[in-house]
C-alpha positions, -999 to +999 in steps of 0.1 A: -837-051-873-826-015-868-803-025-838-787-053-859-780-029-888-765-003-864-742-030-849-730-040-883-722-004-892-702+001-860-682-031-860-654-017-882-650+012-858-648-011-828-624-034-846-601-004-856-602+010-820-594-024-805-565-030-829-551+005-822-553-001-785-536-034-789-508-019-809-502+008-782-500-018-755-476-039-775-454-009-781-454+001-745-444-033-734-417-037-761-380-032-759-381+004-772-406+015-745-400+047-725-385+040-691-368+058-662-332+048-652-329+054-615-295+066-602-293+037-577-294+012-606-262+026-622-229+016-607-199+040-611-165+023-617-128+032-618-116+042-652-092+015-666-055+023-663-052+009-698-067+041-712-062+066-683-033+080-663-041+087-626-074+081-608-106+088-627-142+076-619-169+069-645-206+073-637-225+059-666-258+075-675-271+055-705-259+032-733-271+031-769-306+016-774-311+009-811-319+026-833-303+053-812-265+051-808-258+078-782-242+071-748-233+094-720-214+093-687-200+116-660-162+113-656-145+127-626-107+132-627-085+134-596-057+160-598-032+150-624-055+124-640-062+124-677-072+102-706-049+088-732-048+103-766-079+091-785-104+099-812-141+094-817-155+081-850-186+103-847-172+130-825-179+139-788-194+167-767-180+175-733-197+196-707-176+206-677-199+204-646-174+208-617-139+222-613-114+231-640-095+209-663-073+207-694-078+196-730-054+194-760-060+187-796-031+171-816-008+198-828-024+225-808-018+241-774-031+228-741-062+248-732-079+253-698-116+243-695-138+255-667-172+248-652-200+255-677-177+252-708-190+230-737-164+214-759-174+200-793-149+175-807-153+166-844-150+131-857-115+117-859-099+146-840-070+133-819-071+148-783-069+142-746-086+158-716-084+156-678-078+175-646-051+200-640-022+190-617-038+205-586-076+204-592-104+179-596-126+181-627-159+165-637-174+166-671-204+150-689-192+131-720-217+124-748-208+104-779-223+081-806-213+047-817-203+037-852-204+000-859-206-006-822-175+015-813-175+051-799-138+056-792-104+046-806-077+047-779-041+057-788-009+063-769-004+076-734-001+113-726+035+115-714+047+135-685+065+157-709+032+166-726+012+170-694+018+204-677+026+201-640+014+237-635-002+254-605-039+262-607-051+296-616-060+302-579-024+294-569-006+312-597-006+349-607+001+339-643-025+317-660-001+305-687+013+270-685+049+264-676+068+262-709+086+230-718+124+229-723+118+229-761+095+259-758+121+277-738+149+270-763+131+276-796+095+285-790+099+322-797+117+316-830+103+283-842+071+275-822+060+247-845+094+230-841+090+233-803+055+218-806+068+189-827+096+183-803+072+181-773+043+162-790+059+140-816+095+134-806+091+131-768+053+126-767+052+098-793+086+084-804+101+083-769+069+067-755+067+039-781+068+004-764+093-011-790+123+001-770+128+010-734+137+046-726+172+033-715+177+018-749+165+049-767+189+070-746+217+046-757+208+050-793+205+087-791+237+093-772+256+071-797+242+091-827+251+124-811+286+112-803+291+100-839+277+133-853+298+153-828+269+173-815+281+184-780+252+208-773+226+182-778+248+155-762+249+175-730+212+172-723+210+136-735+238+124-713+218+137-683+186+121-697+205+088-701+214+088-664+178+095-656+168+066-678+190+041-660+224+042-677+255+044-654+286+066-657+307+035-665+283+024-693+284+058-709+322+059-707+323+025-724+300+038-752+323+067-759+353+044-759+336+020-783+326+047-807+361+062-808+369+033-832+338+038-853+330+076-852+366+089-848+389+100-821+379+137-822+342+129-817+351+107-787+373+133-772+346+159-776+321+136-759+345+130-730+347+168-724+309+170-723+307+139-700+330+154-675+306+184-672+274+164-670+280+130-654+281+127-617+316+122-602+324+089-586 
């Protein structure tokens, strides 16, 4: 009788312990269980040219596992390689693990980043990052997803925006080579120089709606009509670089003489004789 009574008293304890043990086992075997991701199970891949310029390699570490929404990867950039301009809906953290690289936030200067640097990028901040022109750089990238998306890709970083500078080891001066706009107006109107580099040439001239040849044609025509010989000089040279011939540019000047006036056309001819290659 005593044994039966003792068994009845202990049954709730046994039942509770069994239920708890069962819950623990179920949790361990569930989708949110702890696990180890072995390096051999993760395959690196080439960064897509759709969103990168140059060669970059992505080595994924982990993807979001709900309710968590964080992902991370190592990204290695070959010299000259960089991301496109982009933003992150919930921000991003970069940790430079090897080499030296570059980063730029929209409207700001290009900054050098080095091994051990930690870069905190706020949500919605437009930026790009990558290697310098002469060095390889690897960083750890950590970001979170919002509604299943961790990045919004934007336009390419143009060659005009990307500095083709020597590394700090190769150059006695750590500063970047100034652009043409910075040379002309940076000391007087630095913001105008920055807008020229990043908005005019970095955005407008890179838009896919018109080819660079067509943009040169439109720009040269406007400068002839406005009789702006100083600006026309550099844009005639750029037009040749973008594929226009001496004959085509001469025809543009002749055509505009009837719409923009003879004096504007004659001024343009004088500039063209200085700039355009002789036959």
